[in-house]
C-alpha positions as CSV (number, residue, x, y, z in Angstrom):
1,M,125.7,61.8,117.8
2,T,123.2,62.3,120.7
3,T,119.4,61.2,120.6
4,L,116.6,63.9,120.0
5,A,114.0,63.5,123.2
6,P,110.9,63.2,122.0
7,D,109.9,66.3,123.6
8,L,111.4,68.4,121.5
9,H,108.8,68.1,119.0
10,L,110.5,69.0,116.0
11,I,109.4,69.8,112.5
12,D,110.6,67.9,109.4
13,F,111.2,70.6,107.2
14,T,112.3,68.5,104.1
15,T,108.4,67.7,103.7
16,T,106.5,70.7,104.8
17,T,104.6,72.7,102.4
18,P,103.7,76.0,102.1
19,E,100.3,74.4,101.6
20,A,100.4,71.7,104.3
21,L,101.0,74.5,106.7
22,K,97.7,76.3,105.3
23,Q,95.9,73.6,105.8
24,Q,97.3,72.9,109.7
25,V,96.4,76.9,110.4
26,I,92.8,76.7,108.8
27,D,92.1,72.9,110.9
28,A,94.3,74.4,114.2
29,I,91.8,77.9,113.8
30,E,88.5,75.2,113.4
31,N,89.3,72.9,116.0
32,A,89.9,76.2,118.5
33,N,86.8,77.8,117.0
34,A,84.6,75.0,118.2
35,F,86.2,74.9,121.2
36,L,84.7,78.6,121.6
37,D,81.8,77.8,120.6
38,A,81.3,75.2,123.1
39,L,81.8,77.7,125.5
40,S,79.2,80.0,123.6
41,S,76.8,77.6,124.2
42,A,76.8,76.7,127.6
43,S,73.4,77.6,129.3
44,P,73.4,81.2,131.7
45,N,73.1,78.8,135.0
46,D,75.8,76.8,133.9
47,E,77.8,80.0,133.8
48,Q,77.1,81.5,136.9
49,G,77.3,78.1,139.0
50,L,81.2,78.1,137.5
51,S,84.0,77.0,139.8
52,A,87.3,78.8,139.5
53,A,88.4,75.3,139.3
54,H,86.5,74.2,136.8
55,A,87.3,77.6,134.4
56,L,90.9,77.0,135.2
57,R,90.4,74.0,133.3
58,D,88.5,75.4,130.3
59,I,91.7,78.2,130.1
60,M,94.3,75.3,130.2
61,D,92.1,73.4,127.5
62,F,91.6,76.2,124.7
63,D,96.0,76.7,125.5
64,H,96.0,73.1,125.1
65,I,94.2,73.1,121.7
66,N,95.9,76.7,120.2
67,L,99.4,74.3,120.6
68,A,98.4,73.5,116.8
69,L,98.1,76.8,115.5
70,D,101.2,78.3,117.3
71,R,103.4,75.6,115.8
72,S,101.6,76.0,112.3
73,W,101.9,79.7,112.1
74,G,104.8,79.9,113.7
75,V,107.0,77.6,110.9
76,L,105.1,79.3,108.3
77,S,106.0,82.8,109.4
78,H,109.3,81.9,109.9
79,L,110.0,80.3,106.5
80,N,108.4,83.8,105.0
81,S,110.8,85.3,106.8
82,V,114.1,83.2,106.1
83,M,112.7,81.7,102.5
84,S,110.4,83.9,101.4
85,N,109.0,83.3,97.9
86,D,105.9,83.8,95.8
87,D,104.3,80.5,97.3
88,I,105.5,80.6,100.9
89,R,104.8,84.4,100.7
90,H,100.8,84.2,99.0
91,V,99.9,81.2,101.2
92,H,101.2,84.0,104.4
93,H,99.8,86.3,103.7
94,E,96.4,84.7,102.1
95,L,96.2,84.0,106.4
96,L,96.8,86.5,107.5
97,P,93.0,88.1,107.4
98,L,91.6,84.4,108.9
99,L,94.1,85.0,111.8
100,S,93.7,88.2,112.5
101,A,89.5,87.8,112.8
102,Y,90.5,84.4,114.9
103,G,92.8,86.5,117.2
104,T,89.8,89.3,117.6
105,R,87.4,86.4,118.3
106,V,89.4,85.1,121.0
107,G,90.1,88.3,122.3
108,Q,86.5,89.0,122.7
109,H,84.8,85.8,123.2
110,E,82.7,86.5,126.6
111,A,82.5,83.0,127.4
112,L,86.2,82.9,127.6
113,F,86.5,86.4,129.4
114,N,84.4,85.0,131.8
115,R,86.3,82.1,132.8
116,Y,89.7,84.4,133.5
117,Q,87.6,86.2,136.0
118,T,85.7,83.8,137.3
119,V,89.5,82.5,138.6
120,A,90.8,86.1,139.2
121,N,87.9,86.9,141.5
122,D,88.5,84.0,143.4
123,A,90.8,85.5,145.8
124,A,91.4,82.3,147.9
125,F,91.9,79.7,144.5
126,M,94.3,82.4,143.1
127,A,96.4,82.5,146.2
128,Q,97.1,78.9,145.4
129,L,98.2,79.0,142.3
130,E,101.8,78.7,140.9
131,P,102.8,82.1,140.6
132,A,103.4,81.6,136.6
133,R,99.6,81.0,136.2
134,A,98.7,83.6,138.3
135,R,100.6,86.2,136.6
136,A,98.6,84.5,133.2
137,I,95.8,84.6,134.1
138,E,96.5,88.8,135.2
139,L,98.4,89.6,131.7
140,A,95.3,87.4,129.6
141,L,92.8,89.7,131.2
142,Q,94.9,93.2,130.3
143,R,94.8,91.4,126.6
144,F,91.0,90.8,127.0
145,E,90.1,94.9,127.5
146,L,93.4,95.8,124.9
147,S,91.0,93.2,122.6
148,G,88.2,95.3,123.2
149,V,85.9,92.4,125.6
150,A,84.1,95.3,126.7
151,L,83.2,97.0,123.5
152,P,79.8,97.3,122.1
153,K,79.3,95.1,119.4
154,A,79.6,97.4,116.2
155,E,83.1,98.4,117.6
156,Q,84.2,95.5,118.4
157,D,83.5,94.8,114.1
158,E,85.1,98.0,113.8
159,F,88.2,96.7,116.4
160,A,88.2,93.5,114.5
161,A,87.9,94.9,110.8
162,I,91.2,97.4,111.9
163,Q,93.1,94.7,113.5
164,S,92.7,93.1,110.2
165,Q,93.8,96.2,108.1
166,L,96.5,96.4,110.2
167,S,98.1,92.8,109.9
168,T,97.8,92.9,105.9
169,L,99.2,96.3,105.6
170,S,102.4,95.3,108.2
171,A,102.8,92.3,105.9
172,T,102.9,94.9,102.5
173,F,105.7,97.2,104.6
174,S,107.7,94.2,104.9
175,D,107.2,92.9,101.7
176,N,108.1,96.5,100.3
177,I,111.3,96.8,101.7
178,L,112.2,93.4,101.0
179,D,111.4,93.7,97.5
180,A,113.4,97.2,97.3
181,T,116.6,95.9,98.8
182,Q,116.7,93.1,96.4
183,A,115.8,94.6,93.7
184,F,118.8,97.4,92.9
185,A,122.2,96.0,92.2
186,L,124.7,98.0,91.0
187,P,127.8,96.2,88.2
188,L,131.1,98.0,89.2
189,E,134.3,99.4,86.9
190,P,137.6,98.4,87.9
191,E,138.3,101.7,89.5
192,Q,135.2,101.6,91.7
193,L,136.7,99.1,93.6
194,A,140.0,101.1,94.8
195,G,139.7,100.4,98.9
196,L,138.1,97.5,99.1
197,T,139.3,94.8,100.9
198,E,140.0,91.3,100.1
199,S,136.5,90.3,101.7
200,G,134.6,92.7,100.8
201,L,135.8,92.2,96.6
202,A,134.6,88.3,97.7
203,L,131.2,89.7,98.8
204,L,131.0,91.5,95.5
205,A,132.3,88.8,93.6
206,D,129.4,86.2,95.4
207,A,127.2,89.0,94.5
208,G,127.8,89.1,90.9
209,E,127.3,85.6,90.5
210,Q,124.0,86.0,92.2
211,Y,123.6,88.8,89.6
212,K,124.3,86.5,86.7
213,A,121.6,83.9,87.8
214,R,119.2,85.9,88.1
215,Q,119.2,87.7,84.8
216,L,119.3,84.3,83.5
217,D,115.8,83.8,85.9
218,N,114.6,86.6,84.1
219,A,115.3,86.4,80.5
220,T,117.3,90.0,81.0
221,L,120.7,88.4,79.2
222,T,121.4,85.8,77.2
223,Q,123.7,82.6,78.4
224,E,125.7,83.8,75.7
225,E,125.7,87.6,77.1
226,V,126.4,86.3,80.9
227,D,129.7,83.9,79.5
228,A,130.8,87.5,77.8
229,L,130.9,89.0,81.3
230,P,134.0,89.3,83.0
231,S,134.9,86.7,86.0
232,P,134.6,87.5,89.0
233,Y,131.9,90.1,88.2
234,Y,131.4,92.8,91.2
235,V,128.3,94.3,91.8
236,A,127.6,95.9,95.1
237,T,124.0,95.0,96.8
238,L,121.8,97.2,99.8
239,D,122.3,93.8,101.7
240,I,123.8,94.5,104.7
241,P,127.3,92.6,104.6
242,V,127.8,94.0,100.8
243,Y,126.8,97.8,101.5
244,L,128.5,98.0,104.7
245,A,132.0,96.2,102.9
246,V,131.3,99.4,100.5
247,M,130.4,101.7,102.9
248,T,133.5,101.6,105.4
249,Y,135.9,100.9,102.5
250,A,135.5,101.9,98.9
251,D,137.6,105.0,98.3
252,D,135.1,106.2,95.3
253,R,132.9,108.7,97.6
254,Q,130.7,108.7,94.2
255,L,130.1,105.2,94.5
256,R,129.3,105.6,98.6
257,Q,127.0,108.0,97.8
258,T,125.2,106.4,95.5
259,L,124.9,103.3,97.4
260,Y,124.1,105.7,100.5
261,R,121.0,107.3,98.3
262,A,119.7,103.5,96.8
263,Y,120.0,102.7,100.7
264,V,118.0,105.4,102.8
265,T,115.2,106.1,99.8
266,R,114.1,102.1,99.9
267,A,110.2,102.2,99.8
268,S,109.5,105.6,99.1
269,E,108.8,108.2,96.2
270,F,112.0,108.5,95.0
271,D,113.0,104.3,95.1
272,T,111.5,103.4,90.9
273,H,111.1,99.5,91.3
274,T,108.4,97.7,91.2
275,N,107.0,93.9,92.4
276,K,106.3,91.3,90.4
277,K,102.6,92.7,89.9
278,G,104.1,95.9,88.8
279,E,102.9,98.0,91.7
280,A,105.5,100.9,93.3
281,L,107.4,99.6,96.5
282,N,106.1,102.8,98.2
283,N,105.8,102.5,101.8
284,A,104.2,106.1,102.2
285,E,100.8,105.3,102.4
286,V,101.0,102.3,104.6
287,M,102.7,104.0,107.2
288,S,100.1,107.2,106.8
289,Q,96.8,104.5,107.4
290,I,99.2,102.1,109.6
291,L,99.0,106.1,112.0
292,A,95.4,106.3,111.4
293,L,94.2,103.0,112.3
294,R,96.2,102.9,115.3
295,E,95.0,105.8,116.5
296,Q,91.4,104.5,115.6
297,K,91.9,101.3,118.1
298,A,93.6,103.6,120.8
299,H,89.9,105.5,120.7
300,L,88.2,102.4,120.3
301,L,90.0,101.3,123.6
302,G,89.6,104.7,125.0
303,F,92.8,105.9,125.2
304,N,94.2,109.1,123.7
305,N,96.7,107.6,121.8
306,Y,98.6,104.1,120.4
307,A,101.1,105.5,122.7
308,E,99.5,104.9,125.3
309,V,98.7,101.6,124.7
310,S,101.7,100.6,123.6
311,L,102.9,101.3,127.0
312,S,100.0,100.5,129.2
313,T,101.6,96.5,128.7
314,K,105.3,98.4,129.5
315,M,108.0,99.1,132.5
316,A,107.6,102.9,131.4
317,E,104.5,104.5,132.8
318,S,103.1,107.4,130.8
319,V,104.8,108.9,127.3
320,A,105.6,111.9,129.3
321,E,108.7,110.0,130.9
322,V,109.5,107.8,128.3
323,E,110.3,111.4,126.4
324,E,112.0,112.5,129.4
325,F,114.1,109.8,129.8
326,L,115.1,109.9,126.2
327,R,115.7,113.6,126.0
328,N,118.0,113.3,129.3
329,L,119.9,110.2,127.7
330,A,120.3,112.8,124.4
331,A,122.1,115.8,127.1
332,Q,124.2,113.0,128.8
333,A,125.5,112.0,124.9
334,A,125.1,115.6,123.5
335,P,128.9,116.6,124.1
336,T,130.7,112.9,123.3
337,A,128.7,113.6,120.0
338,K,130.1,116.7,119.6
339,Q,133.9,115.7,119.9
340,D,133.1,112.6,117.9
341,V,131.6,114.7,114.8
342,A,134.7,117.1,115.0
343,Q,136.9,114.5,115.2
344,L,135.5,113.3,111.6
345,Q,135.1,116.3,110.3
346,D,138.9,116.9,110.9
347,C,139.5,113.4,109.6
348,A,137.4,114.6,106.2
349,R,140.1,117.9,105.6
350,E,142.9,115.4,106.1
351,H,141.4,113.5,103.5
352,N,141.1,116.3,101.0
353,I,136.9,116.3,101.3
354,A,135.6,119.8,102.1
355,I,132.1,119.2,103.3
356,L,131.3,115.9,105.8
357,E,128.5,113.6,104.7
358,P,126.5,110.9,106.0
359,W,128.0,108.8,103.5
360,D,131.4,109.4,104.1
361,N,131.1,108.6,108.5
362,A,131.6,105.0,108.0
363,Y,134.7,105.6,105.5
364,L,136.1,108.0,108.2
365,A,135.3,106.6,110.4
366,E,137.6,103.3,109.8
367,K,140.4,105.4,109.1
368,L,140.0,107.3,112.0
369,K,139.8,104.1,114.2
370,Q,143.3,102.7,112.8
371,S,144.8,106.3,113.1
372,K,143.9,107.0,116.5
373,F,143.8,103.2,117.9
374,S,145.8,101.3,115.0
375,L,142.6,99.1,114.5
376,S,140.8,97.3,111.5
377,Q,138.1,95.7,111.5
378,E,139.0,93.6,108.5
379,E,142.9,92.9,110.1
380,I,140.5,91.5,113.5
381,R,138.1,89.4,111.0
382,P,140.2,86.6,110.3
383,Y,140.9,86.3,114.4
384,F,137.1,85.4,114.6
385,P,135.8,82.9,112.6
386,L,132.5,81.7,113.3
387,P,133.1,78.2,114.2
388,T,135.5,79.5,116.9
389,V,133.2,82.3,117.8
390,I,130.8,79.8,118.2
391,D,132.4,77.4,120.7
392,G,133.6,80.6,122.9
393,L,130.3,81.4,123.1
394,F,129.3,77.9,124.5
395,A,132.0,77.7,127.0
396,I,131.3,81.4,127.9
397,V,127.9,79.9,129.0
398,K,129.0,76.5,130.1
399,R,131.1,79.0,132.4
400,L,128.6,81.4,133.7
401,Y,125.1,78.7,133.6
402,G,126.7,75.2,133.9
403,I,125.6,74.8,130.7
404,S,126.6,72.5,127.9
405,V,126.0,72.9,123.6
406,V,126.0,69.5,122.1
407,E,125.4,70.1,118.3
408,Q,123.1,67.6,116.0
409,E,124.1,66.0,113.1
410,I,122.5,66.9,109.9
411,D,122.9,63.9,107.5
412,E,122.5,64.3,103.3
413,N,119.1,62.8,103.4
414,E,118.2,64.8,106.8
415,Q,115.9,61.3,108.1
416,S,118.2,59.1,110.3
417,T,118.7,62.0,112.9
418,G,115.5,62.8,113.2
419,V,116.8,66.8,112.2
420,S,116.0,68.5,109.1
421,R,116.8,71.7,108.1
422,W,114.9,74.9,105.8
423,H,118.6,75.5,104.2
424,K,122.1,73.7,103.6
425,D,123.5,76.6,106.2
426,V,121.1,75.6,108.8
427,R,122.4,74.1,112.3
428,F,120.8,72.2,115.2
429,Y,122.1,71.8,118.8
430,Q,120.5,70.7,122.1
431,L,121.3,72.2,125.2
432,F,122.4,70.5,128.3
433,D,121.7,71.6,132.1
434,S,125.0,71.0,134.4
435,D,123.2,67.1,135.3
436,D,123.4,66.6,131.8
437,S,119.1,66.8,131.5
438,L,117.9,68.2,128.5
439,I,116.9,72.1,128.6
440,G,115.7,72.5,125.0
441,G,117.2,73.0,121.5
442,F,117.6,76.1,118.7
443,Y,118.4,76.6,115.2
444,F,121.4,78.8,114.0
445,D,120.8,80.5,110.1
446,L,123.4,82.8,110.4
447,F,124.3,83.8,106.9
448,A,122.6,86.6,104.4
449,R,121.0,85.4,101.3
450,S,118.9,85.9,98.8
451,G,115.1,86.1,100.1
452,K,115.6,86.2,103.6
453,R,115.1,89.5,105.7
454,G,117.7,91.7,106.9
455,G,118.5,91.8,110.6
456,A,118.8,89.9,113.2
457,W,116.7,88.0,115.6
458,M,115.8,85.1,117.5
459,S,112.4,84.0,117.6
460,G,110.8,81.2,119.8
461,F,109.2,77.9,117.5
462,Q,107.9,76.4,120.6
463,A,107.9,77.6,124.7
464,R,108.8,75.1,127.3
465,Y,105.0,74.0,128.5
466,R,103.1,71.2,130.2
467,H,100.1,69.9,130.2
468,D,99.4,67.0,133.4
469,S,95.5,66.2,132.1
470,A,96.7,65.6,128.4
471,G,100.1,63.7,129.3
472,Y,101.9,66.4,127.2
473,E,104.7,67.7,127.7
474,Q,107.1,70.1,125.1
475,L,110.6,71.6,126.1
476,P,111.9,75.2,124.5
477,V,113.1,75.6,121.1
478,C,114.1,78.6,119.1
479,F,115.2,80.0,115.3
480,M,118.5,82.5,116.0
481,V,118.5,84.3,112.9
482,G,121.6,86.4,111.5
483,N,123.0,88.2,108.4
484,F,126.6,87.7,108.8
485,T,129.2,87.2,105.9
486,P,129.4,84.3,104.5
487,A,131.7,81.4,103.9
488,L,134.2,82.8,100.9
489,G,137.3,81.2,99.7
490,G,138.0,78.0,101.0
491,K,137.5,79.9,104.6
492,P,134.4,79.5,107.4
493,S,132.9,82.6,107.5
494,L,135.0,85.6,109.4
495,L,132.8,88.0,111.3
496,T,133.3,91.8,112.6
497,H,133.4,92.6,116.0
498,N,129.8,93.9,115.0
499,E,128.9,90.7,114.2
500,V,130.1,88.9,117.1
501,L,128.4,91.4,119.1
502,T,125.4,90.5,117.7
503,L,125.5,86.8,117.8
504,F,126.1,87.3,121.2
505,H,122.8,89.6,121.2
506,E,120.4,86.8,119.9
507,F,122.1,84.5,121.9
508,G,121.4,86.6,124.8
509,H,117.3,86.2,123.6
510,G,117.6,82.7,123.1
511,L,119.2,81.8,126.6
512,H,115.8,83.9,128.0
513,H,113.9,81.7,126.2
514,L,115.6,78.4,126.5
515,L,116.4,78.4,130.2
516,T,112.9,79.2,131.7
517,Q,111.8,76.9,134.5
518,V,108.1,78.3,134.1
519,S,105.7,75.9,131.7
520,V,102.6,78.1,131.6
521,G,103.6,79.2,127.6
522,D,102.0,82.7,128.4
523,V,105.0,83.2,130.8
524,A,107.4,81.3,129.9
525,G,110.8,82.1,128.2
526,V,110.1,85.8,126.6
527,N,106.4,85.7,126.7
528,G,104.7,87.8,128.8
529,V,107.8,90.4,129.6
530,E,107.5,93.5,129.8
531,W,108.5,94.6,126.0
532,D,110.4,97.4,127.1
533,A,112.7,94.7,129.2
534,V,113.0,92.3,127.3
535,E,116.2,93.2,125.9
536,L,117.5,93.0,129.3
537,P,119.3,89.6,128.9
538,S,120.3,90.0,125.0
539,Q,122.0,93.6,125.3
540,F,123.7,91.9,128.6
541,M,125.2,88.4,127.1
542,E,127.4,91.2,124.7
543,N,129.1,92.2,127.8
544,W,131.1,89.2,126.8
545,A,132.3,89.8,124.0
546,W,133.8,93.6,125.1
547,D,135.9,91.2,128.0
548,A,139.3,90.5,127.5
549,E,138.8,87.5,128.8
550,G,135.8,86.4,127.0
551,I,137.5,87.5,123.8
552,A,140.5,84.9,124.4
553,L,137.4,82.4,124.1
554,I,136.2,83.2,121.0
555,S,138.7,84.4,118.8
556,S,141.8,82.7,116.9
557,H,143.5,83.1,114.1
558,V,141.9,81.4,111.2
559,E,144.7,80.1,109.6
560,T,147.7,80.0,112.5
561,G,145.3,79.3,115.4
562,E,147.2,82.2,117.3
563,P,145.1,84.1,119.7
564,L,144.2,87.8,119.1
565,P,147.7,89.9,120.2
566,Q,147.8,91.7,122.7
567,D,148.1,95.6,120.5
568,K,145.2,94.3,118.7
569,L,143.2,93.4,121.8
570,N,144.3,96.4,123.7
571,A,143.4,98.6,119.9
572,L,139.7,96.5,120.5
573,L,138.9,97.5,124.1
574,A,140.2,101.0,123.6
575,A,137.6,101.2,120.7
576,K,134.6,100.2,123.0
577,N,133.3,103.7,122.7
578,F,134.3,105.2,119.7
579,Q,131.8,107.3,118.5
580,S,128.9,106.0,121.5
581,G,128.0,110.0,121.7
582,M,126.9,109.9,118.3
583,Q,125.8,106.4,118.4
584,T,123.6,106.6,121.2
585,L,121.8,109.9,119.4
586,R,120.9,107.7,116.5
587,Q,119.5,105.5,118.8
588,V,117.3,108.1,121.0
589,E,116.1,109.5,117.5
590,F,114.5,106.8,116.1
591,A,112.6,106.1,119.3
592,L,112.1,109.7,120.2
593,F,110.2,109.5,116.3
594,D,108.9,106.3,117.2
595,L,107.0,107.7,120.1
596,L,106.0,111.3,118.8
597,I,104.6,110.1,115.8
598,H,102.4,107.4,117.8
599,A,101.3,110.0,120.4
600,H,100.5,112.6,118.0
601,T,97.0,113.7,117.8
602,P,95.3,113.8,115.0
603,T,97.1,111.1,113.7
604,L,100.0,112.5,110.8
605,D,99.9,111.8,107.0
606,Y,103.0,111.2,105.7
607,R,104.0,114.3,105.4
608,G,103.3,114.7,109.2
609,I,105.3,111.7,109.8
610,L,108.7,113.0,108.3
611,A,108.0,117.0,109.8
612,T,108.1,115.0,113.2
613,L,111.3,113.1,112.0
614,D,113.1,116.8,110.7
615,E,111.6,117.9,113.8
616,V,113.0,115.5,116.6
617,R,116.8,115.8,114.0
618,R,116.7,119.4,114.9
619,D,116.7,118.6,118.3
620,I,118.7,115.8,118.6
621,A,121.1,115.1,115.8
622,V,124.2,117.4,115.3
623,M,125.2,115.8,111.7
624,P,122.2,117.3,108.7
625,T,120.6,114.7,107.1
626,P,120.1,114.9,103.6
627,D,115.9,116.3,102.3
628,Y,115.7,112.7,100.7
629,N,116.3,110.5,103.2
630,R,113.4,108.2,104.2
631,F,114.9,106.1,106.9
632,A,111.0,106.0,108.1
633,N,110.0,104.2,105.4
634,G,112.1,101.4,105.8
635,F,111.6,101.7,109.9
636,S,110.6,97.8,110.0
637,H,110.8,97.7,113.8
638,I,107.8,100.0,114.2
639,F,105.5,99.6,111.0
640,A,106.2,95.6,110.5
641,G,107.2,94.9,114.1
642,G,106.4,94.8,117.5
643,Y,108.3,98.0,118.5
644,A,105.4,100.5,117.6
645,A,105.7,103.3,120.3
646,G,108.1,101.0,122.3
647,Y,111.9,101.6,120.4
648,Y,112.4,103.4,123.4
649,S,112.6,99.6,125.0
650,Y,116.7,99.3,123.4
651,K,118.0,102.3,125.5
652,W,115.7,101.2,128.5
653,A,116.6,97.7,128.3
654,E,120.2,99.1,128.1
655,L,120.1,100.8,130.9
656,L,118.9,97.5,133.1
657,S,121.8,95.5,131.1
658,A,124.7,97.6,132.1
659,D,123.2,97.7,135.6
660,A,123.1,94.1,135.9
661,F,126.2,93.7,134.7
662,S,127.7,95.7,137.0
663,K,127.2,93.5,139.6
664,F,129.5,90.9,137.7
665,E,131.7,93.7,137.1
666,E,131.8,93.9,141.2
667,E,131.9,90.0,141.5
668,G,134.2,88.9,139.0
669,I,132.8,88.2,135.4
670,F,132.6,84.6,135.6
671,N,131.4,84.4,138.9
672,P,129.2,81.6,139.1
673,A,127.2,82.3,142.3
674,T,126.3,85.4,140.4
675,G,125.8,83.8,137.0
676,K,123.8,81.5,138.7
677,A,121.4,84.1,140.8
678,F,120.7,86.0,136.9
679,R,119.6,82.5,135.6
680,E,117.3,82.2,138.6
681,T,116.4,85.7,139.0
682,I,115.6,86.0,135.7
683,L,116.9,83.9,132.7
684,A,114.5,81.1,134.6
685,V,111.3,83.4,135.2
686,G,110.4,84.6,132.6
687,G,107.1,86.8,132.6
688,S,105.8,84.8,135.4
689,F,106.8,88.0,137.6
690,G,107.0,92.0,136.4
691,A,109.8,92.8,135.0
692,K,110.6,95.1,137.6
693,V,110.5,92.7,140.4
694,N,113.2,90.6,138.6
695,F,115.6,93.0,137.9
696,E,115.7,94.6,141.5
697,R,115.9,90.6,143.1
698,F,118.7,90.0,141.7
699,R,119.7,93.3,141.9
700,G,119.3,94.5,145.2
701,R,118.1,98.0,144.1
702,S,116.1,99.4,141.9
703,A,117.8,100.4,138.5
704,S,120.2,103.4,138.0
705,I,121.5,105.0,134.9
706,A,125.2,105.4,136.0
707,A,126.4,101.9,135.0
708,L,124.7,102.9,131.4
709,L,126.7,106.3,131.2
710,R,129.9,104.6,132.6
711,H,129.8,102.1,129.9
712,S,129.2,104.2,127.5
713,G,131.8,106.6,128.1
714,F,129.1,109.8,129.3
715,T,130.8,110.0,132.9
716,N,131.8,113.2,132.4
717,S,128.7,114.7,130.9
718,K,126.8,117.1,133.3
719,D,125.0,116.6,136.0
720,S,125.8,113.0,135.4
721,A,126.4,112.0,138.8
722,N,122.7,113.1,139.5
723,T,120.9,110.9,136.8
724,S,118.1,109.1,137.0
725,I,115.3,108.0,135.7
726,K,113.7,110.0,135.6
727,S,116.7,108.4,136.4
728,E,116.0,105.0,137.7
729,A,113.9,102.6,135.0
730,S,110.8,101.7,137.9
């Protein structure tokens, strides 16, 4: 058993309560406000005679005070995402206005702003600062401008009110989606189970047991009535593992249509579910209000629309540049996408489906994949048991970067090891460098469950940070979260290859956070990295799950231990770009919709939002979408996440990651020198330099779209040889 380093500063989740976290947040804000009050009370003469060195000390002291808030609020937000219940949600939402008001005060605090200006205006002093500190000063001044520091008092108050409303509305949007997802449960008849796989049936049976428990808890059924239900009792839900199991394998077309409609109408006018207060879960008005407030915020700051606000901190320079990039990429993908649709239509006719519908796509794609490549996700799932995948992932990053990962045991009392957890499935690991020095730590919380937000993500619990005068240092720690198929039937979790890719993706984010050598919190790890470049390390990491040598490290049969057979490996690699055209157009559709609704002036109401999505689909999509589809009502990335007018970042960063990986293709995908270069120029520097600078230092040139087109199978697309972003992400 390894010993925990004191500078990991882990939380004891066994004793942490929502009320305790609430008090910690309040105390942290009061302490920070007291510091700001002291700055404000300084005499004008003191302000005028302030040296850059003194100003920087104040800045660093204020950063140190804010660590307590980052920690307590970060833990509460994390628990609200992974263990949401009434108590956590209530405290989380109760604090949102307080946090919004504090954030606005910081962003508009003239005395604090003056200290940043004092440092920035002293060219000789700035030249002596480490690059990370200088970059943090530069980015902070940008944040001040975008927080309305230069606005008249009345407009500052208006800005603060907008920020508070936006934080509350985003939380409501997330609540509605989570509640709508969990409210749906459809018990199935035996004849509806045809086609479902063994693992799919196990998921549905597990959902059935949870369904029975909820009926008892809600007093909807008595114990006698629950006991009378069949065992196993199969229930379809909208949790992603269950939903995909049905949509991919259920022969019952009506069942697939029912689930599809339920999924794409969550939190819309077609969703009849209510929350515990009896309120409708419809996000329509929430979306309209969010867009209206964002536009008001943009106008206050002197921008034409919110898209311009968003892009002011990104690599891309204008709405026009992003739109051109997306439409150009769509043009490259369209010929392949039309071939993808034609293949599905041929397959549909073979299965007596006259008209191809969206609820047929996953089902027919699986049939087509089996016939075309002799590949079934279910057949290869036993070759990707989660423990093996994790061990292989750790072996890959050791070969690339010389780092080692060691799991820290958690005993039954969760006390003697110094590590506790919020759920029994959580694991904790420490990361060591080649010289055995501790780099940091991370938590894995990988399985779907009730009360957990859907999707997968990495969140930084704490950044690498050092404050010399306070004698304080902390190492980076992060949470990596997934919603994978849990362990069932006495076997470990068995992953589809798509789930393997997701794990590699989030681990790429984790490495970006953990491998930083920057100790200035604002630009350490993923902090301070332009949003349209932050996906570079995550998408980059996925490449090793597509390489034969990498797959050999992450696969072995759960029962026999045999490696993935050559025929299945060949089929998996051959199927890499299966339906890549349709998948690319789908991402472009989402990104273009996001961009256009945030660039539109005047702001759009709900009808306008839907009309814009319909227009984008007419331009981009190669298959019709049902009129009732309300994808936008569940688009959490842009209405409740950080991707507003920035969803294009996934494709933009994919271009960067494909081009970065092409260097490994040229020099060897496990070439330690190339791995060292990527670590030092991309992962280690965090946001201490601009993303364009970091990329060009690694690649030796600006980014090219050629690798992305090749990796996507679009090399025969029209004009691909002459494509630039305008063809380059610069």
